[in-house]
N, C-alpha and C positions, 0 to 999 in steps of 0.2 A: 370277557364276554361283551355283548353289545352294551349292556348297562355301564360297565366299567369304561368302555371306549367313549360313550356319550359323556360320562362324568369327566373324563380326562379332557375331551374337547371343550367342554363347557368351562373347565378351569383355565385352559389355555386362552379361550376367548376373553374371559374376564381379565386375565393378565394383560392381554393385548390392548383391551380397552383402557386399562389403567395406564399403560405406557403411552398410548395416544393422547389421553387426557393430560398426562404430565407434560408431553411435548408441546401440546397446544398452550398450556399454561405458561411454559417457558418462553415460547415464541411471542405470546401476548405481552410478556413483561419486557421484551427487548425494545430498546429505543435506537434502532439503526440510524446512523447518521446524525444522532443528536449529540451536540457538544455543549459544554457549559458556556454560559454567556461571556465570561471573561476570556476564555480561549477562543471562542468564536470571534469576538471583537478584535483580538490580537491577530488572528489569521486574516481578517478582513483588512486591517491596517497594513499588514505585511504585503498583501496583494496590491493595495493601493500605492504602496511605496515603490513597488517594482512592476508597474502595469504592463510593460512589454515582456517581462520574463515570467510572471506568475499569474495564474488564474485561480480564483477561489470559488468553490461551489458550497455555499452555506448549508444547502439542503442535505448534502452528502458529507459535509465536513471535510472537504478535499481541496488540496492545493495541487496545481499542475505547473511545473516549471517547463518553459519552452525548451525543448531538447536541443535544438540547433544552437541555442545560446548557452547550453550547459555542457555539451560535448562537441568536439570536432567530429567530422564525418568518420565513421568506422572506429571511433576511439571510445574507451571507457574512462579516460582521464578527464576529471572535472576541470573546466576552464577556470583560470584565475579569476576572471571577471564574474563567474557564477558563484564563487565561494562566499562573497559578501551576502548574497541573498540566502544561501544555505545557513550561514552563520546567524542571520536574522531569524530563520526558522528555529535554529537551535535555542535561541533566546526564548522563543515562545514555548518550546518543549520543556525548558527548565523552570517555567513558571509553576508555582505550587498547585495552581488549578489544573495543570496538565499532567500531574503525576499519577492520575488514575487511568492513563491511557498507555497502550502499547503502540509502537510505530511499525506499520507494515509497509515496506518499500517494494513496489512492483514495477519492473521495467517492461517496456513495449517497443517494438520497432514497426516500420512499414514492411511491405512485402518485397522490397528490392533485395536481391541476393547480395550477400557480402562480397566485396572484391577479394581477389586472390591474396592481396596483402593483409586485409582484415582477417581472412580465414586462418591465417597463421596464428593469430592470437584468439580469435573468436570464430570457431568453425561454422557456427550457424547463427541465425538471428536470435534464437533462444539463448545461446551463450552470450551474445552481445548484450541482450536486454538484462540478463541476470548479472553480468559483470558490471553493468552500469548501476544497477540497484545496489550492488555491493560497494561500489565506489561512493555512492551517496551515503550509505551507511557508515563507511569509514570516515567520511568527512564529518558527519554528525558525531561520531564517536570521538574524533579528535577535538571536538568542540564541547565535550562534556556529557554527551548523551550516553548512558550505559548500554553496552552491547546486549545485555539481557533484556532490554526493553525494545529491541529492534529485530524484525524478521525480514528476509529478502526473498524475492521470487522473480522469475522472468517468463513472460508469455511469448516472447518473440513477436512474430507477425500475426498470431492467432486470435487476438482480441482487438481488432481495429475499432476506432470510434467513428470513422467514416469509410466509405468504400475506397480501396486502394486504386490509384491510377493505373492505367494499363502497363506502365513501365515500373510500377511499384513505388515510385518516388512520391511519397505522401507525407509531408511534414506533420500534419495533425496527428498521425498515428505514432510518431516517434516521441515517446514520452516516458517519464518515470512517475508513477502515481504513489503518493505516500498517504497511507490511511492511518488515522488515529482511532484505535478501537479499545473499548473498555477492557482492561486487563482482567483475565481470569486466573492468572498464575499466582500461586502462593509462594512468594519469594523466600528463599532460604538465606540465612545469614544476614538478615537485616536489609537486604537490597529492597528498594522501593518499587512498587508496581508502576506500570506505565499506561497508556494512551488513546486516540481518536482517528481521523483520516486526512491525508494530504496527497496531492498528485504533483509529480515533477516530470516534465516532458523530457524525453531522451531522443536521440537522433537515430 
């Protein structure tokens, strides 16, 4: 009847309000982009050591590696000269202060269409961006960063930081971004939780 329907709707509204209040409380407690002082200082020193290769955004806790210095055009193979700076990043991630973060590695490209040769290995820019993120993850893993602390993704050309040039060739948009984010995972078997935010440019 109408009374029962009203009572049911009133109950649903109360539950919805409770859910909204809970979400608002959780959002208010989040400290997005906040990194502990020791890790923040280590990331700043890392960027200062490699000023032509790495940019650091302390407000976002993000490192960006210049992509054209990290990969050859159309390739997902990390250049030998880029491995030193990635190794330096691994040192930061192995710090005790950085053990509360997970590492999210996200690849990006510009809007230039992959060449025919590149398409044989990376059919689209999304493939290329994801494959580059995986390559950075593999490098970090070989340097002692646990795989369970790292996640990869690829946006391709769909998240530019500046407008792409008419021919698509836009170096600023070719990047791999590494984010250190507070870990929410309950590690099984004694594995330690992880991380915060870093950006690595890709080509």
